[in-house]
C-alpha positions in Angstrom: 0.0 0.0 0.0 1.4 3.4 -0.9 1.9 6.4 1.4 -1.1 8.2 -0.1 -3.3 5.2 0.6 -2.2 5.2 4.2 -3.1 8.8 4.6 -6.5 8.3 2.9 -7.3 5.3 5.1 -6.3 7.2 8.3 -8.4 10.2 7.3 -11.5 8.2 6.5 -11.1 6.3 9.8 -10.8 9.6 11.7 -14.0 11.0 10.2 -16.1 7.8 10.7 -14.7 7.5 14.2 -15.7 11.1 15.0 -19.2 10.4 13.7 -19.5 7.4 16.0 -17.9 9.2 19.0 -20.1 12.4 19.1 -23.4 10.7 20.1 -21.5 8.4 22.5 -22.2 8.2 26.2 -21.7 11.6 27.9 -19.5 10.0 30.6 -16.7 9.4 28.1 -16.6 13.0 27.1 -16.6 14.1 30.8 -13.8 11.6 31.5 -11.7 13.0 28.7 -12.3 16.6 29.8 -11.5 15.6 33.4 -8.2 13.9 32.3 -7.2 17.0 30.4 -8.0 19.4 33.3 -6.2 17.1 35.8 -3.2 16.8 33.5 -2.9 20.6 33.2 -3.4 21.1 37.0 -0.9 18.3 37.9 1.7 19.7 35.5 1.4 23.3 36.9 1.4 22.0 40.5 4.5 19.9 39.9 6.3 22.8 38.2 5.5 25.1 41.2 6.5 22.6 43.8 9.8 21.8 42.1 10.5 25.5 41.7 9.8 26.1 45.4 11.9 23.2 46.3 14.8 24.6 44.2 14.6 27.9 46.0 14.6 26.3 49.4 17.5 24.0 48.6 19.4 26.8 47.1 19.2 28.8 50.3 20.5 25.9 52.4 23.2 24.6 50.0 24.8 25.5 46.7 23.0 23.1 44.3 23.3 22.8 40.6 20.4 24.8 39.3 21.0 23.9 35.7 20.5 20.1 36.1 17.6 20.7 38.6 15.7 23.1 36.2 16.2 20.7 33.3 14.8 17.8 35.5 11.9 20.1 36.3 11.1 20.7 32.7 11.4 17.0 31.8 9.1 16.0 34.7 6.4 18.5 33.5 6.7 17.2 29.9 6.2 13.6 31.2 3.0 14.6 33.0 1.6 16.1 29.8 2.7 13.0 27.8 0.9 10.6 30.3 -2.3 12.7 30.0 -2.1 12.6 26.2 -1.7 8.8 26.2 -4.7 8.4 28.6 -6.9 10.5 26.3 -5.9 8.7 23.2 -6.4 5.3 24.8 -9.9 6.3 25.9 -11.1 7.2 22.4 -11.6 4.1 20.2 -11.3 5.8 16.8 -8.0 7.5 17.8 -6.6 4.1 18.6 -7.5 2.9 15.1 -6.0 6.0 13.6 -2.8 5.4 15.5 -2.6 1.8 14.3 -3.2 3.0 10.7 -0.4 5.5 11.0 1.9 3.0 12.6 1.3 0.7 9.7 2.8 3.3 7.5 5.7 3.9 9.9 8.3 4.4 7.1 6.6 7.3 5.5 5.3 8.7 8.8 8.8 8.5 10.3 10.2 10.6 7.5 7.4 13.2 7.8 7.6 13.4 11.6 11.4 13.4 11.5 11.5 16.4 9.0 8.8 18.3 10.9 10.4 17.8 14.3 14.0 18.1 13.3 14.4 21.5 14.9 12.5 20.6 18.0 14.4 17.4 18.6 17.7 19.1 17.9 16.9 21.7 20.6 15.9 19.0 23.1 19.1 17.0 22.5 21.2 20.2 22.7 19.4 21.1 26.0 20.3 17.7 27.5 23.9 18.1 26.2 24.2 21.6 27.8 22.9 20.1 31.2 25.4 17.2 31.0 28.6 19.1 29.8 27.7 22.4 31.4 29.6 25.0 29.3 27.5 27.5 31.3 25.1 27.2 34.2 22.0 29.0 35.4 23.3 32.1 37.1 26.5 32.4 35.0 27.4 35.7 33.3 28.3 35.2 29.6 29.0 36.8 26.3 27.2 35.1 23.5 26.0 36.2 20.0 27.2 39.8 20.7 25.1 39.9 23.9 26.3 40.1 27.5 24.0 38.9 30.4 23.1 36.4 33.0 21.7 32.9 32.2 18.3 32.7 34.0 16.9 29.5 32.6 17.8 26.5 30.5 14.7 24.6 29.2 14.4 21.6 26.9 14.0 23.9 23.9 15.8 27.2 24.6 18.1 29.1 26.9 17.0 32.5 28.5 19.7 35.2 28.8 18.9 38.4 30.8 21.0 41.3 29.4 22.5 44.2 31.4 19.5 46.4 30.3 17.0 43.8 31.5 16.0 42.4 28.1 15.3 38.6 27.8 17.1 37.0 24.8 15.6 33.6 24.0 18.2 31.4 22.2 17.4 28.0 20.8 19.6 25.3 22.4 20.8 24.0 19.1 22.1 27.5 18.2 23.7 28.4 21.5 25.3 25.0 21.6 27.3 25.8 18.4 28.3 29.4 19.5 31.6 30.4 21.0 30.8 31.6 24.6 32.8 33.7 27.0 31.8 32.5 30.5 32.8 35.1 33.1 31.7 32.9 36.0 33.0 29.4 35.4 35.8 28.2 37.8 37.3 31.6 38.6 34.9 34.6 38.7 37.6 37.3 39.1 38.1 39.7 36.2 41.1 41.8 35.1 39.4 44.9 33.8 41.1 47.5 31.5 40.5 51.3 31.7 42.2 53.6 29.2 43.3 57.2 30.1 45.1 59.7 27.9 47.4 62.5 29.0 49.1 65.3 27.1 52.8 65.1 26.0 53.6 67.9 28.4 52.2 66.1 31.5 54.3 64.1 33.9 53.8 60.3 33.2 55.0 59.3 36.7 52.6 61.7 38.4 49.8 60.5 36.3 50.6 56.8 37.0 50.7 57.6 40.8 47.3 59.3 40.7 45.7 56.5 38.7 47.0 53.8 41.1 45.9 55.7 44.2 42.4 56.3 42.9 42.1 52.6 41.9 43.2 51.4 45.3 40.7 53.7 47.0 37.7 51.9 45.3 36.0 49.2 47.4 35.4 46.9 44.5 39.1 46.8 43.4 40.6 43.6 44.8 43.7 43.6 47.0 46.6 41.1 46.8 45.3 39.3 49.9 42.0 38.7 48.2 43.5 37.7 44.9 45.8 35.0 46.2 42.8 33.0 47.3 42.0 32.5 43.6 45.5 32.5 42.2 48.4 31.8 44.7 51.0 32.6 42.0 49.9 36.3 41.4 52.5 38.9 42.4 51.8 42.2 44.2 52.8 44.3 41.3 50.2 42.5 39.1 47.3 43.5 41.2 47.1 47.1 39.9 49.1 48.0 36.8 49.4 51.2 34.8 51.0 50.8 31.4 51.9 53.2 28.6 50.1 51.5 25.6 50.5 54.1 22.8 52.1 57.4 21.8 49.2 58.7 19.9 48.7 61.7 17.6 47.7 64.0 20.4 48.0 62.0 23.7 50.1 59.5 25.6 47.7 56.7 26.1 47.9 54.8 29.4 46.0 51.7 30.5 44.9 50.8 34.1 44.4 47.1 34.8 42.6 46.2 38.0 40.9 43.1 39.4 37.2 42.8 40.4 35.6 39.8 42.2 32.8 39.6 39.7 32.1 40.7 36.1 28.9 42.5 37.2 31.0 45.0 39.2 33.5 45.9 36.5 31.7 48.5 34.4 30.4 50.7 37.3 33.7 50.4 39.1 35.5 51.6 35.9 33.1 54.6 35.7 33.8 55.6 39.3 37.6 55.3 38.9 37.5 57.3 35.7 35.6 60.1 37.4 37.9 60.3 40.4 41.0 60.3 38.1 39.6 63.2 36.1 39.1 65.2 39.4 42.6 64.4 40.6 44.1 65.3 37.2 42.3 68.7 37.3 43.5 69.3 40.9 47.2 68.4 40.2 47.6 69.9 36.8 47.7 66.7 34.6 46.2 67.6 31.3 43.8 65.3 29.4 44.2 66.5 25.8 41.8 66.6 22.9 42.5 66.9 19.2 42.5 70.3 17.4 41.3 70.6 13.8 41.8 73.4 11.4 39.1 73.4 8.6 40.0 75.1 5.3 37.4 75.6 2.6 38.6 75.3 -1.0 36.7 78.3 -2.2 38.3 80.4 0.5 41.7 79.2 -0.6 41.0 80.3 -4.2 39.8 83.7 -3.0 42.9 84.2 -0.8 45.2 83.3 -3.8 43.5 85.9 -6.0 43.8 88.6 -3.4 47.5 87.8 -3.0 48.0 88.0 -6.8 46.1 91.3 -7.0 48.2 92.7 -4.2 51.5 91.7 -5.9 50.3 93.4 -9.2 49.1 96.6 -7.6 50.9 99.8 -8.9 50.3 101.5 -5.6 52.1 98.7 -3.7 55.0 98.9 -6.1 55.3 102.7 -5.6 55.3 102.2 -1.9 58.0 99.5 -2.2 60.2 101.8 -4.5 59.9 104.7 -2.0 
């Protein structure tokens, strides 16, 4: 029997079964509706209970939220699947349709496989993310030109909350193939750069001294004692560094490198230090230069040239020069 005949047979069976089912005993309809409602309620209740349990356990101990959330989503999906199976098994004509479709399993498998390729890929990628854990729920990452915090990993997608409170929904099959910068994995400390330019007339040593002092004053900048807990090999002179990185067209460019305990602190800390450096530079006479530009218009250049030529050819000017 061809694939077309399988579909035709299943369709006719569905219509005839529907005709037989509608005038059936009302108790069957009530039973199906009851199963559907109970399935929905059970799934929602299980989801909330597992979410509450996760919050409670997370307060008491540092548990793996990624695996727990994935288990929660799988459990809810299983509840819906059980409800669907019960509904199908309680309707006679749906059982016949299922058998007819199973008879054409070769064709149906191809159709379902093509239709569900993306969904199955996301589910498999979601399980892979939970097993290999390139990032976890709560990690701060850069992915697909976005920076933010991973707030959820479902069977289908990953949710990223950006710094400006947007929610980026990324399918698991896509994020699984992307290069990811994970700021939280293993060692959360970050060596953050801050660039400052001074004029060529300014004292480099004085500028370096001011920059280091202002960085040390900030509460979020880590000390050597704090850093050795993460990296015992780090030296004292590596905690805060100020390097001359470039002799530019109009400025001597210097770069401050300081350490923060978490990526989320770096940006605001850099802004605070930049402001305090500017105030100290103003107080102690260190100039922050800016470029000067001279704009010359071509028509003005032509007018100036004509005026100069007329001046050279003027008889009055020659008479003054001879006298």
